[in-house]
N, CA and C atoms of all chains as a GROMACS GRO file, in nm:
protein
  600
    1MET      N    1  13.133 -14.669  12.995
    1MET     CA    2  13.250 -14.684  12.967
    1MET      C    3  13.262 -14.519  12.950
    2LEU      N    4  13.410 -14.456  13.030
    2LEU     CA    5  13.408 -14.364  13.062
    2LEU      C    6  13.528 -14.273  12.959
    3PRO      N    7  13.525 -14.154  12.918
    3PRO     CA    8  13.581 -14.124  12.785
    3PRO      C    9  13.721 -14.061  12.771
    4ILE      N   10  13.796 -14.096  12.930
    4ILE     CA   11  13.920 -14.131  12.840
    4ILE      C   12  14.003 -14.213  12.861
    5ALA      N   13  14.033 -14.272  12.749
    5ALA     CA   14  14.083 -14.357  12.718
    5ALA      C   15  14.227 -14.335  12.762
    6ASN      N   16  14.336 -14.521  12.775
    6ASN     CA   17  14.447 -14.471  12.826
    6ASN      C   18  14.486 -14.598  12.689
    7ARG      N   19  14.634 -14.593  12.774
    7ARG     CA   20  14.745 -14.733  12.717
    7ARG      C   21  14.767 -14.789  12.882
    8VAL      N   22  14.714 -14.795  12.966
    8VAL     CA   23  14.771 -14.849  13.082
    8VAL      C   24  14.811 -15.013  13.062
    9ARG      N   25  14.704 -15.050  13.019
    9ARG     CA   26  14.730 -15.215  12.973
    9ARG      C   27  14.812 -15.239  12.864
   10GLU      N   28  14.837 -15.153  12.763
   10GLU     CA   29  14.936 -15.201  12.680
   10GLU      C   30  15.134 -15.178  12.724
   11GLU      N   31  15.062 -15.066  12.811
   11GLU     CA   32  15.188 -15.011  12.917
   11GLU      C   33  15.225 -15.114  12.991
   12ARG      N   34  15.166 -15.186  13.063
   12ARG     CA   35  15.206 -15.284  13.188
   12ARG      C   36  15.270 -15.424  13.101
   13GLU      N   37  15.145 -15.471  13.026
   13GLU     CA   38  15.201 -15.563  12.991
   13GLU      C   39  15.340 -15.576  12.909
   14ALA      N   40  15.366 -15.430  12.854
   14ALA     CA   41  15.500 -15.422  12.756
   14ALA      C   42  15.614 -15.441  12.891
   15ARG      N   43  15.568 -15.425  12.977
   15ARG     CA   44  15.732 -15.411  13.101
   15ARG      C   45  15.678 -15.550  13.144
   16GLY      N   46  15.578 -15.691  13.133
   16GLY     CA   47  15.547 -15.784  13.202
   16GLY      C   48  15.496 -15.772  13.355
   17LEU      N   49  15.408 -15.690  13.392
   17LEU     CA   50  15.386 -15.654  13.573
   17LEU      C   51  15.275 -15.689  13.491
   18THR      N   52  15.209 -15.780  13.628
   18THR     CA   53  15.084 -15.741  13.703
   18THR      C   54  15.035 -15.693  13.755
   19GLN      N   55  14.881 -15.621  13.746
   19GLN     CA   56  14.804 -15.572  13.846
   19GLN      C   57  14.774 -15.531  13.951
   20SER      N   58  14.896 -15.673  14.001
   20SER     CA   59  14.873 -15.621  14.176
   20SER      C   60  15.024 -15.550  14.202
   21GLU      N   61  15.134 -15.605  14.087
   21GLU     CA   62  15.230 -15.531  14.087
   21GLU      C   63  15.228 -15.383  14.050
   22LEU      N   64  15.168 -15.341  13.915
   22LEU     CA   65  15.116 -15.224  13.933
   22LEU      C   66  15.059 -15.113  13.997
   23GLY      N   67  15.001 -15.209  14.102
   23GLY     CA   68  14.927 -15.129  14.162
   23GLY      C   69  14.980 -15.087  14.287
   24ALA      N   70  15.095 -15.177  14.338
   24ALA     CA   71  15.209 -15.170  14.461
   24ALA      C   72  15.251 -15.076  14.396
   25ALA      N   73  15.314 -15.087  14.319
   25ALA     CA   74  15.417 -14.959  14.276
   25ALA      C   75  15.370 -14.829  14.295
   26ILE      N   76  15.250 -14.795  14.274
   26ILE     CA   77  15.172 -14.630  14.278
   26ILE      C   78  15.043 -14.652  14.378
   27GLY      N   79  15.011 -14.762  14.470
   27GLY     CA   80  15.008 -14.736  14.558
   27GLY      C   81  14.835 -14.730  14.572
   28MET      N   82  14.787 -14.819  14.429
   28MET     CA   83  14.654 -14.918  14.405
   28MET      C   84  14.604 -15.012  14.474
   29THR      N   85  14.536 -15.005  14.467
   29THR     CA   86  14.485 -15.182  14.446
   29THR      C   87  14.466 -15.245  14.290
   30ARG      N   88  14.460 -15.387  14.314
   30ARG     CA   89  14.480 -15.428  14.188
   30ARG      C   90  14.308 -15.420  14.101
   31GLN      N   91  14.217 -15.389  14.196
   31GLN     CA   92  14.089 -15.394  14.178
   31GLN      C   93  14.067 -15.208  14.038
   32THR      N   94  14.144 -15.106  14.099
   32THR     CA   95  14.128 -15.022  14.075
   32THR      C   96  14.218 -15.029  13.953
   33ILE      N   97  14.299 -15.094  13.909
   33ILE     CA   98  14.390 -15.093  13.789
   33ILE      C   99  14.325 -15.132  13.709
   34ALA      N  100  14.251 -15.259  13.728
   34ALA     CA  101  14.131 -15.293  13.638
   34ALA      C  102  14.073 -15.200  13.617
   35ALA      N  103  13.998 -15.134  13.658
   35ALA     CA  104  13.904 -15.048  13.674
   35ALA      C  105  13.944 -14.946  13.542
   36ILE      N  106  14.051 -14.894  13.579
   36ILE     CA  107  14.138 -14.786  13.527
   36ILE      C  108  14.139 -14.874  13.387
   37GLU      N  109  14.157 -14.982  13.363
   37GLU     CA  110  14.219 -15.006  13.179
   37GLU      C  111  14.117 -15.059  13.125
   38GLN      N  112  13.984 -15.107  13.226
   38GLN     CA  113  13.839 -15.082  13.131
   38GLN      C  114  13.734 -14.973  13.156
   39ARG      N  115  13.885 -14.911  13.144
   39ARG     CA  116  13.784 -14.768  13.149
   39ARG      C  117  13.653 -14.694  13.234
   40ARG      N  118  13.645 -14.775  13.365
   40ARG     CA  119  13.511 -14.773  13.501
   40ARG      C  120  13.546 -14.686  13.543
   41TYR      N  121  13.726 -14.648  13.551
   41TYR     CA  122  13.738 -14.505  13.610
   41TYR      C  123  13.871 -14.478  13.583
   42SER      N  124  13.819 -14.334  13.580
   42SER     CA  125  13.968 -14.219  13.586
   42SER      C  126  13.983 -14.207  13.656
   43PRO      N  127  14.170 -14.183  13.706
   43PRO     CA  128  14.233 -14.182  13.771
   43PRO      C  129  14.251 -14.001  13.792
   44SER      N  130  14.300 -13.997  13.958
   44SER     CA  131  14.329 -13.878  14.001
   44SER      C  132  14.434 -13.822  13.923
   45LEU      N  133  14.426 -13.674  13.876
   45LEU     CA  134  14.657 -13.624  13.798
   45LEU      C  135  14.717 -13.645  13.829
   46GLU      N  136  14.680 -13.671  13.984
   46GLU     CA  137  14.843 -13.712  14.007
   46GLU      C  138  14.843 -13.867  14.017
   47SER      N  139  14.727 -13.925  14.017
   47SER     CA  140  14.742 -14.106  14.015
   47SER      C  141  14.814 -14.137  13.850
   48ALA      N  142  14.735 -13.988  13.741
   48ALA     CA  143  14.772 -14.071  13.618
   48ALA      C  144  14.935 -13.967  13.612
   49PHE      N  145  14.951 -13.887  13.658
   49PHE     CA  146  15.133 -13.830  13.634
   49PHE      C  147  15.171 -13.940  13.675
   50ARG      N  148  15.149 -14.044  13.831
   50ARG     CA  149  15.222 -14.140  13.894
   50ARG      C  150  15.221 -14.309  13.759
   51LEU      N  151  15.143 -14.306  13.728
   51LEU     CA  152  15.136 -14.381  13.610
   51LEU      C  153  15.241 -14.351  13.492
   52ALA      N  154  15.247 -14.248  13.421
   52ALA     CA  155  15.303 -14.209  13.317
   52ALA      C  156  15.449 -14.197  13.380
   53ARG      N  157  15.500 -14.142  13.500
   53ARG     CA  158  15.629 -14.129  13.526
   53ARG      C  159  15.648 -14.304  13.530
   54LEU      N  160  15.643 -14.380  13.590
   54LEU     CA  161  15.641 -14.528  13.597
   54LEU      C  162  15.724 -14.562  13.460
   55PHE      N  163  15.594 -14.525  13.391
   55PHE     CA  164  15.626 -14.622  13.261
   55PHE      C  165  15.676 -14.472  13.144
   56GLU      N  166  15.785 -14.432  13.205
   56GLU     CA  167  15.877 -14.286  13.148
   56GLU      C  168  15.760 -14.246  13.053
   57THR      N  169  15.657 -14.204  13.070
   57THR     CA  170  15.616 -14.169  12.894
   57THR      C  171  15.525 -14.047  12.963
   58GLY      N  172  15.437 -13.964  12.913
   58GLY     CA  173  15.412 -13.840  12.894
   58GLY      C  174  15.275 -13.888  12.951
   59ILE      N  175  15.213 -13.762  13.000
   59ILE     CA  176  15.110 -13.845  13.062
   59ILE      C  177  14.970 -13.805  12.924
   60ASP      N  178  14.999 -13.704  12.809
   60ASP     CA  179  14.908 -13.719  12.694
   60ASP      C  180  14.950 -13.808  12.593
   61ALA      N  181  15.023 -13.906  12.646
   61ALA     CA  182  15.085 -14.039  12.572
   61ALA      C  183  14.997 -14.132  12.641
   62LEU      N  184  14.968 -14.144  12.759
   62LEU     CA  185  14.863 -14.269  12.843
   62LEU      C  186  14.764 -14.243  12.843
   63PHE      N  187  14.675 -14.077  12.844
   63PHE     CA  188  14.524 -14.066  12.811
   63PHE      C  189  14.487 -14.030  12.754
   64HIS      N  190  14.417 -14.027  12.695
   64HIS     CA  191  14.360 -13.912  12.551
   64HIS      C  192  14.211 -13.960  12.580
   65TRP      N  193  14.133 -13.793  12.478
   65TRP     CA  194  13.986 -13.834  12.501
   65TRP      C  195  14.002 -13.841  12.381
   66GLU      N  196  13.850 -13.915  12.426
   66GLU     CA  197  13.787 -14.025  12.316
   66GLU      C  198  13.638 -14.032  12.335
   67ASP      N  199  13.626 -13.965  12.251
   67ASP     CA  200  13.409 -13.912  12.188
   67ASP      C  201  13.358 -14.083  12.209
   68MET      N  202  13.659 -16.150  14.431
   68MET     CA  203  13.610 -16.008  14.542
   68MET      C  204  13.806 -16.015  14.610
   69SER      N  205  13.772 -15.866  14.650
   69SER     CA  206  13.855 -15.824  14.725
   69SER      C  207  13.855 -15.854  14.853
   70PHE      N  208  13.934 -15.797  14.961
   70PHE     CA  209  13.987 -15.856  15.086
   70PHE      C  210  13.825 -15.737  15.166
   71ARG      N  211  13.834 -15.622  15.105
   71ARG     CA  212  13.724 -15.485  15.110
   71ARG      C  213  13.603 -15.541  15.073
   72TYR      N  214  13.551 -15.625  14.915
   72TYR     CA  215  13.476 -15.652  14.960
   72TYR      C  216  13.384 -15.756  15.033
   73LYS      N  217  13.435 -15.869  15.090
   73LYS     CA  218  13.413 -15.987  15.170
   73LYS      C  219  13.374 -15.961  15.238
   74SER      N  220  13.489 -15.821  15.344
   74SER     CA  221  13.469 -15.826  15.457
   74SER      C  222  13.358 -15.712  15.488
   75GLY      N  223  13.332 -15.613  15.392
   75GLY     CA  224  13.217 -15.516  15.408
   75GLY      C  225  13.059 -15.635  15.375
   76LEU      N  226  13.080 -15.717  15.264
   76LEU     CA  227  12.967 -15.799  15.303
   76LEU      C  228  12.932 -15.884  15.461
   77LEU      N  229  13.054 -15.958  15.440
   77LEU     CA  230  13.071 -15.970  15.579
   77LEU      C  231  12.940 -15.949  15.727
   78THR      N  232  13.025 -15.788  15.733
   78THR     CA  233  12.956 -15.658  15.792
   78THR      C  234  12.810 -15.661  15.786
   79LEU      N  235  12.797 -15.658  15.662
   79LEU     CA  236  12.640 -15.588  15.595
   79LEU      C  237  12.516 -15.734  15.654
   80ILE      N  238  12.567 -15.891  15.635
   80ILE     CA  239  12.514 -15.974  15.635
   80ILE      C  240  12.506 -15.962  15.775
   81SER      N  241  12.597 -16.008  15.822
   81SER     CA  242  12.608 -15.995  15.972
   81SER      C  243  12.557 -15.908  16.068
   82LEU      N  244  12.574 -15.815  16.004
   82LEU     CA  245  12.431 -15.686  16.119
   82LEU      C  246  12.337 -15.704  16.050
   83ALA      N  247  12.244 -15.699  15.952
   83ALA     CA  248  12.140 -15.796  15.896
   83ALA      C  249  12.079 -15.888  15.943
   84ALA      N  250  12.126 -15.930  15.997
   84ALA     CA  251  12.093 -16.124  16.029
   84ALA      C  252  12.104 -16.053  16.175
   85ILE      N  253  12.169 -16.022  16.217
   85ILE     CA  254  12.157 -16.067  16.383
   85ILE      C  255  12.118 -15.938  16.444
   86TYR      N  256  12.080 -15.816  16.416
   86TYR     CA  257  12.003 -15.738  16.410
   86TYR      C  258  11.871 -15.760  16.406
   87SER      N  259  11.834 -15.817  16.296
   87SER     CA  260  11.677 -15.880  16.233
   87SER      C  261  11.686 -15.933  16.390
   88TYR      N  262  11.719 -16.067  16.432
   88TYR     CA  263  11.701 -16.168  16.528
   88TYR      C  264  11.660 -16.126  16.645
   89TYR      N  265  11.754 -15.952  16.698
   89TYR     CA  266  11.688 -15.865  16.840
   89TYR      C  267  11.576 -15.819  16.782
   90PHE      N  268  11.582 -15.710  16.667
   90PHE     CA  269  11.412 -15.624  16.677
   90PHE      C  270  11.310 -15.771  16.696
   91TYR      N  271  11.380 -15.896  16.662
   91TYR     CA  272  11.203 -15.967  16.631
   91TYR      C  273  11.167 -15.998  16.747
   92ARG      N  274  11.303 -16.024  16.858
   92ARG     CA  275  11.268 -16.096  16.945
   92ARG      C  276  11.221 -15.974  17.041
   93ILE      N  277  11.198 -15.850  16.992
   93ILE     CA  278  11.174 -15.689  17.065
   93ILE      C  279  11.034 -15.672  17.040
   94SER      N  280  10.983 -15.731  16.889
   94SER     CA  281  10.891 -15.684  16.867
   94SER      C  282  10.802 -15.846  16.923
   95THR      N  283  10.828 -15.879  16.914
   95THR     CA  284  10.723 -16.048  17.033
   95THR      C  285  10.722 -16.008  17.162
   96GLY      N  286  10.776 -15.929  17.235
   96GLY     CA  287  10.822 -15.910  17.356
   96GLY      C  288  10.883 -16.006  17.426
   97GLU      N  289  10.965 -16.098  17.329
   97GLU     CA  290  10.976 -16.223  17.418
   97GLU      C  291  11.187 -16.140  17.454
   98GLY      N  292  11.130 -16.102  17.413
   98GLY     CA  293  11.337 -16.002  17.468
   98GLY      C  294  11.242 -15.888  17.559
   99ARG      N  295  11.220 -15.998  17.699
   99ARG     CA  296  11.222 -15.879  17.837
   99ARG      C  297  11.310 -15.843  17.846
  100GLU      N  298  11.438 -15.931  17.873
  100GLU     CA  299  11.550 -15.849  17.903
  100GLU      C  300  11.655 -15.854  17.814
  101GLN      N  301  11.586 -15.692  17.787
  101GLN     CA  302  11.644 -15.615  17.689
  101GLN      C  303  11.800 -15.611  17.764
  102LEU      N  304  11.830 -15.579  17.810
  102LEU     CA  305  11.967 -15.490  17.821
  102LEU      C  306  12.072 -15.615  17.815
  103ALA      N  307  12.005 -15.759  17.857
  103ALA     CA  308  12.052 -15.880  17.798
  103ALA      C  309  12.093 -15.934  17.669
  104LEU      N  310  12.017 -15.891  17.627
  104LEU     CA  311  11.942 -15.930  17.523
  104LEU      C  312  12.040 -15.838  17.384
  105LEU      N  313  12.042 -15.747  17.438
  105LEU     CA  314  12.136 -15.668  17.335
  105LEU      C  315  12.317 -15.672  17.388
  106LEU      N  316  12.361 -15.705  17.517
  106LEU     CA  317  12.454 -15.693  17.461
  106LEU      C  318  12.510 -15.867  17.390
  107GLY      N  319  12.442 -15.947  17.425
  107GLY     CA  320  12.447 -16.033  17.327
  107GLY      C  321  12.476 -16.026  17.205
  108VAL      N  322  12.377 -15.971  17.168
  108VAL     CA  323  12.408 -15.914  17.027
  108VAL      C  324  12.521 -15.818  17.000
  109VAL      N  325  12.593 -15.746  17.119
  109VAL     CA  326  12.692 -15.696  17.029
  109VAL      C  327  12.824 -15.821  17.018
  110VAL      N  328  12.849 -15.873  17.138
  110VAL     CA  329  12.891 -16.002  17.144
  110VAL      C  330  12.895 -16.104  17.034
  111ALA      N  331  12.764 -16.126  17.002
  111ALA     CA  332  12.760 -16.213  16.875
  111ALA      C  333  12.826 -16.159  16.735
  112ILE      N  334  12.772 -16.016  16.746
  112ILE     CA  335  12.864 -15.924  16.613
  112ILE      C  336  13.028 -15.918  16.630
  113VAL      N  337  13.079 -15.901  16.737
  113VAL     CA  338  13.175 -15.933  16.741
  113VAL      C  339  13.252 -16.076  16.718
  114VAL      N  340  13.167 -16.128  16.739
  114VAL     CA  341  13.248 -16.247  16.696
  114VAL      C  342  13.213 -16.349  16.593
  115VAL      N  343  13.169 -16.278  16.526
  115VAL     CA  344  13.124 -16.356  16.389
  115VAL      C  345  13.232 -16.214  16.336
  116GLN      N  346  13.216 -16.112  16.378
  116GLN     CA  347  13.337 -16.020  16.226
  116GLN      C  348  13.474 -16.076  16.273
  117VAL      N  349  13.522 -16.114  16.392
  117VAL     CA  350  13.607 -16.166  16.406
  117VAL      C  351  13.684 -16.260  16.319
  118VAL      N  352  13.580 -16.361  16.407
  118VAL     CA  353  13.621 -16.509  16.259
  118VAL      C  354  13.599 -16.543  16.143
  119GLY      N  355  13.493 -16.370  16.093
  119GLY     CA  356  13.440 -16.373  15.916
  119GLY      C  357  13.638 -16.327  15.895
  120LEU      N  358  13.603 -16.234  15.968
  120LEU     CA  359  13.716 -16.172  15.884
  120LEU      C  360  13.871 -16.257  15.920
  121ALA      N  361  13.888 -16.336  15.975
  121ALA     CA  362  14.028 -16.411  15.976
  121ALA      C  363  14.012 -16.515  15.897
  122ILE      N  364  13.897 -16.499  15.866
  122ILE     CA  365  13.894 -16.670  15.759
  122ILE      C  366  13.936 -16.617  15.619
  123ILE      N  367  13.837 -16.471  15.622
  123ILE     CA  368  13.848 -16.369  15.458
  123ILE      C  369  13.981 -16.347  15.482
  124ALA      N  370  14.109 -16.353  15.554
  124ALA     CA  371  14.241 -16.283  15.536
  124ALA      C  372  14.298 -16.405  15.501
  125VAL      N  373  14.251 -16.510  15.602
  125VAL     CA  374  14.324 -16.674  15.568
  125VAL      C  375  14.326 -16.698  15.438
  126THR      N  376  14.142 -16.729  15.357
  126THR     CA  377  14.170 -16.748  15.167
  126THR      C  378  14.205 -16.649  15.090
  127SER      N  379  14.192 -16.509  15.122
  127SER     CA  380  14.218 -16.405  15.003
  127SER      C  381  14.275 -16.446  14.985
  128ALA      N  382  14.302 -16.402  14.876
  128ALA     CA  383  14.417 -16.384  14.793
  128ALA      C  384  14.488 -16.211  14.798
  129ASP      N  385  14.438 -16.130  14.827
  129ASP     CA  386  14.439 -15.996  14.826
  129ASP      C  387  14.503 -15.975  15.003
  130ARG      N  388  14.558 -15.890  15.015
  130ARG     CA  389  14.610 -15.882  15.162
  130ARG      C  390  14.521 -15.710  15.193
  131TYR      N  391  14.485 -15.655  15.288
  131TYR     CA  392  14.394 -15.539  15.339
  131TYR      C  393  14.526 -15.469  15.360
  132GLY      N  394  14.475 -15.322  15.338
  132GLY     CA  395  14.568 -15.238  15.305
  132GLY      C  396  14.478 -15.117  15.276
  133PRO      N  397  14.549 -14.985  15.296
  133PRO     CA  398  14.481 -14.862  15.299
  133PRO      C  399  14.380 -14.860  15.213
  134MET      N  400  14.254 -14.755  15.198
  134MET     CA  401  14.205 -14.796  15.092
  134MET      C  402  14.289 -14.666  14.941
  135ASP      N  403  14.284 -14.702  14.812
  135ASP     CA  404  14.331 -14.607  14.785
  135ASP      C  405  14.236 -14.520  14.702
  136GLU      N  406  14.266 -14.392  14.630
  136GLU     CA  407  14.157 -14.312  14.593
  136GLU      C  408  13.994 -14.369  14.534
  137ARG      N  409  13.983 -14.437  14.458
  137ARG     CA  410  13.860 -14.538  14.394
  137ARG      C  411  13.749 -14.540  14.509
  138GLU      N  412  13.879 -14.632  14.640
  138GLU     CA  413  13.749 -14.649  14.731
  138GLU      C  414  13.718 -14.592  14.818
  139ARG      N  415  13.812 -14.456  14.854
  139ARG     CA  416  13.812 -14.333  14.914
  139ARG      C  417  13.673 -14.282  14.854
  140GLY      N  418  13.700 -14.272  14.732
  140GLY     CA  419  13.580 -14.196  14.675
  140GLY      C  420  13.442 -14.280  14.672
  141ILE      N  421  13.414 -14.402  14.643
  141ILE     CA  422  13.304 -14.533  14.685
  141ILE      C  423  13.274 -14.493  14.834
  142ASP      N  424  13.360 -14.481  14.924
  142ASP     CA  425  13.357 -14.492  15.089
  142ASP      C  426  13.279 -14.345  15.107
  143ARG      N  427  13.330 -14.187  15.005
  143ARG     CA  428  13.250 -14.123  15.049
  143ARG      C  429  13.094 -14.074  15.047
  144ARG      N  430  13.052 -14.117  14.899
  144ARG     CA  431  12.989 -14.130  14.825
  144ARG      C  432  12.835 -14.261  14.947
  145ALA      N  433  12.952 -14.359  14.995
  145ALA     CA  434  12.848 -14.424  15.080
  145ALA      C  435  12.785 -14.385  15.233
  146THR      N  436  12.910 -14.291  15.324
  146THR     CA  437  12.919 -14.274  15.391
  146THR      C  438  12.789 -14.093  15.351
  147ALA      N  439  12.791 -14.083  15.207
  147ALA     CA  440  12.657 -13.910  15.222
  147ALA      C  441  12.520 -13.991  15.237
  148VAL      N  442  12.561 -14.057  15.163
  148VAL     CA  443  12.375 -14.188  15.134
  148VAL      C  444  12.374 -14.247  15.313
  149GLY      N  445  12.496 -14.295  15.343
  149GLY     CA  446  12.417 -14.365  15.518
  149GLY      C  447  12.407 -14.258  15.578
  150TYR      N  448  12.446 -14.118  15.585
  150TYR     CA  449  12.433 -14.016  15.705
  150TYR      C  450  12.309 -14.010  15.632
  151TYR      N  451  12.233 -13.962  15.513
  151TYR     CA  452  12.124 -13.892  15.511
  151TYR      C  453  12.040 -14.007  15.527
  152THR      N  454  12.004 -14.133  15.520
  152THR     CA  455  11.947 -14.249  15.611
  152THR      C  456  11.932 -14.238  15.734
  153LEU      N  457  12.051 -14.196  15.788
  153LEU     CA  458  12.083 -14.153  15.952
  153LEU      C  459  11.986 -14.040  15.971
  154ILE      N  460  11.972 -13.944  15.940
  154ILE     CA  461  11.906 -13.824  15.954
  154ILE      C  462  11.748 -13.867  15.935
  155VAL      N  463  11.754 -13.923  15.840
  155VAL     CA  464  11.566 -13.921  15.871
  155VAL      C  465  11.500 -14.055  15.959
  156THR      N  466  11.614 -14.183  15.957
  156THR     CA  467  11.553 -14.299  16.030
  156THR      C  468  11.553 -14.237  16.198
  157THR      N  469  11.625 -14.138  16.229
  157THR     CA  470  11.678 -14.129  16.316
  157THR      C  471  11.530 -13.943  16.384
  158LEU      N  472  11.536 -13.896  16.291
  158LEU     CA  473  11.430 -13.810  16.253
  158LEU      C  474  11.301 -13.868  16.304
  159GLY      N  475  11.291 -13.997  16.208
  159GLY     CA  476  11.134 -14.064  16.256
  159GLY      C  477  11.159 -14.199  16.334
  160ALA      N  478  11.226 -14.187  16.434
  160ALA     CA  479  11.253 -14.231  16.598
  160ALA      C  480  11.224 -14.118  16.665
  161ALA      N  481  11.260 -14.022  16.588
  161ALA     CA  482  11.221 -13.890  16.815
  161ALA      C  483  11.109 -13.876  16.761
  162ALA      N  484  10.993 -13.877  16.614
  162ALA     CA  485  10.882 -13.820  16.590
  162ALA      C  486  10.829 -13.930  16.678
  163THR      N  487  10.829 -14.003  16.758
  163THR     CA  488  10.791 -14.183  16.745
  163THR      C  489  10.718 -14.065  16.939
  164VAL      N  490  10.785 -14.028  16.937
  164VAL     CA  491  10.752 -13.994  17.119
  164VAL      C  492  10.612 -13.892  17.092
  165HIS      N  493  10.590 -13.831  16.972
  165HIS     CA  494  10.425 -13.822  16.997
  165HIS      C  495  10.334 -13.875  17.002
  166LEU      N  496  10.387 -14.053  16.970
  166LEU     CA  497  10.269 -14.133  16.983
  166LEU      C  498  10.288 -14.180  17.087
  167GLY      N  499  10.326 -14.150  17.185
  167GLY     CA  500  10.349 -14.138  17.322
  167GLY      C  501  10.493 -14.270  17.341
  168THR      N  502  10.506 -14.304  17.267
  168THR     CA  503  10.652 -14.406  17.284
  168THR      C  504  10.698 -14.384  17.432
  169GLY      N  505  10.744 -14.508  17.461
  169GLY     CA  506  10.803 -14.503  17.580
  169GLY      C  507  10.974 -14.506  17.592
  170SER      N  508  11.035 -14.432  17.649
  170SER     CA  509  11.194 -14.414  17.643
  170SER      C  510  11.258 -14.553  17.611
  171SER      N  511  11.182 -14.681  17.584
  171SER     CA  512  11.304 -14.814  17.561
  171SER      C  513  11.207 -14.838  17.438
  172ARG      N  514  11.119 -14.790  17.414
  172ARG     CA  515  11.103 -14.829  17.293
  172ARG      C  516  11.149 -14.751  17.172
  173MET      N  517  11.195 -14.588  17.241
  173MET     CA  518  11.242 -14.496  17.162
  173MET      C  519  11.410 -14.545  17.086
  174ALA      N  520  11.420 -14.558  17.218
  174ALA     CA  521  11.574 -14.643  17.245
  174ALA      C  522  11.606 -14.705  17.121
  175ASN      N  523  11.481 -14.812  17.128
  175ASN     CA  524  11.496 -14.874  16.999
  175ASN      C  525  11.510 -14.881  16.882
  176ALA      N  526  11.388 -14.763  16.837
  176ALA     CA  527  11.390 -14.724  16.717
  176ALA      C  528  11.504 -14.626  16.682
  177ILE      N  529  11.588 -14.539  16.758
  177ILE     CA  530  11.723 -14.522  16.745
  177ILE      C  531  11.818 -14.590  16.725
  178LEU      N  532  11.856 -14.741  16.771
  178LEU     CA  533  11.926 -14.824  16.757
  178LEU      C  534  11.876 -14.865  16.605
  179LEU      N  535  11.793 -14.904  16.600
  179LEU     CA  536  11.715 -14.993  16.459
  179LEU      C  537  11.753 -14.823  16.336
  180ALA      N  538  11.742 -14.711  16.374
  180ALA     CA  539  11.748 -14.611  16.296
  180ALA      C  540  11.954 -14.638  16.238
  181ILE      N  541  12.038 -14.666  16.358
  181ILE     CA  542  12.142 -14.615  16.338
  181ILE      C  543  12.172 -14.794  16.224
  182VAL      N  544  12.098 -14.904  16.282
  182VAL     CA  545  12.185 -15.037  16.216
  182VAL      C  546  12.105 -15.023  16.051
  183VAL      N  547  11.973 -14.914  16.040
  183VAL     CA  548  11.957 -14.944  15.899
  183VAL      C  549  12.035 -14.821  15.830
  184SER      N  550  12.047 -14.753  15.928
  184SER     CA  551  12.185 -14.669  15.831
  184SER      C  552  12.325 -14.738  15.832
  185GLU      N  553  12.373 -14.770  15.878
  185GLU     CA  554  12.468 -14.875  15.866
  185GLU      C  555  12.465 -14.963  15.749
  186CYS      N  556  12.387 -15.025  15.716
  186CYS     CA  557  12.345 -15.136  15.670
  186CYS      C  558  12.338 -15.058  15.516
  187THR      N  559  12.250 -14.929  15.509
  187THR     CA  560  12.227 -14.828  15.397
  187THR      C  561  12.387 -14.792  15.333
  188ARG      N  562  12.459 -14.753  15.427
  188ARG     CA  563  12.613 -14.759  15.408
  188ARG      C  564  12.695 -14.875  15.359
  189GLN      N  565  12.698 -14.963  15.373
  189GLN     CA  566  12.806 -15.084  15.324
  189GLN      C  567  12.707 -15.129  15.171
  190ALA      N  568  12.588 -15.134  15.208
  190ALA     CA  569  12.497 -15.170  15.031
  190ALA      C  570  12.529 -15.085  14.926
  191VAL      N  571  12.560 -14.934  15.006
  191VAL     CA  572  12.585 -14.864  14.946
  191VAL      C  573  12.739 -14.885  14.823
  192PHE      N  574  12.843 -14.917  14.959
  192PHE     CA  575  12.965 -14.956  14.915
  192PHE      C  576  12.951 -15.048  14.847
  193LEU      N  577  12.880 -15.186  14.879
  193LEU     CA  578  12.984 -15.273  14.841
  193LEU      C  579  12.901 -15.248  14.639
  194SER      N  580  12.758 -15.175  14.616
  194SER     CA  581  12.705 -15.182  14.509
  194SER      C  582  12.784 -15.105  14.388
  195LEU      N  583  12.883 -14.988  14.476
  195LEU     CA  584  12.912 -14.959  14.350
  195LEU      C  585  13.100 -14.983  14.372
  196HIS      N  586  13.134 -15.021  14.426
  196HIS     CA  587  13.219 -15.138  14.450
  196HIS      C  588  13.248 -15.217  14.384
  197HIS      N  589  13.129 -15.282  14.338
  197HIS     CA  590  13.133 -15.405  14.199
  197HIS      C  591  13.089 -15.331  14.078
  198ARG      N  592  13.024 -15.238  14.082
  198ARG     CA  593  12.986 -15.176  13.966
  198ARG      C  594  13.164 -15.122  13.900
  199ARG      N  595  13.182 -15.089  13.953
  199ARG     CA  596  13.318 -15.012  13.945
  199ARG      C  597  13.446 -15.105  13.928
  200ALA      N  598  13.393 -15.229  13.976
  200ALA     CA  599  13.566 -15.263  13.986
  200ALA      C  600  13.645 -15.317  13.862
   0.00000   0.00000   0.00000
């Protein structure tokens, strides 16, 4: 598990989006969204900003370091 | 499984199976008409790929699309491993000239090097794709 935790699943579910829908909205596959939510993959800075903008939140509210 | 994973699996299995048959025929001396055999192998791979991809496209829930950043990263790593495999195996194939190998055998050795490196690339892609899915 990677050290960068995120709230992508919570934000996605709060908006009633599926992983496929979220992926399509920011140009990612369903598998990549699942990997981000499971902390198996850390997105690029650009994609992190895309996610934060989509959820209308700050990047630091969406991602944080967790030892 | 995603469309890309299934298509990669199809490529790996078809390449390994069909070229195994080709090299088996060559090694046993049965493939005297090497050019015809090679052409048959190429046609077989094209047919298997086209039919297989059509079946995967029809049955898969995922649609084919461009790679995203995670898949591009996986592809880069797999290609790097495949590249080094190609370098090593091609040098090995070229070195057979010192064993008095003829041009036909060397051509087959180089073909084997290409097939092995492509299979390695596909296997690494599938492995990383699976682990990071």
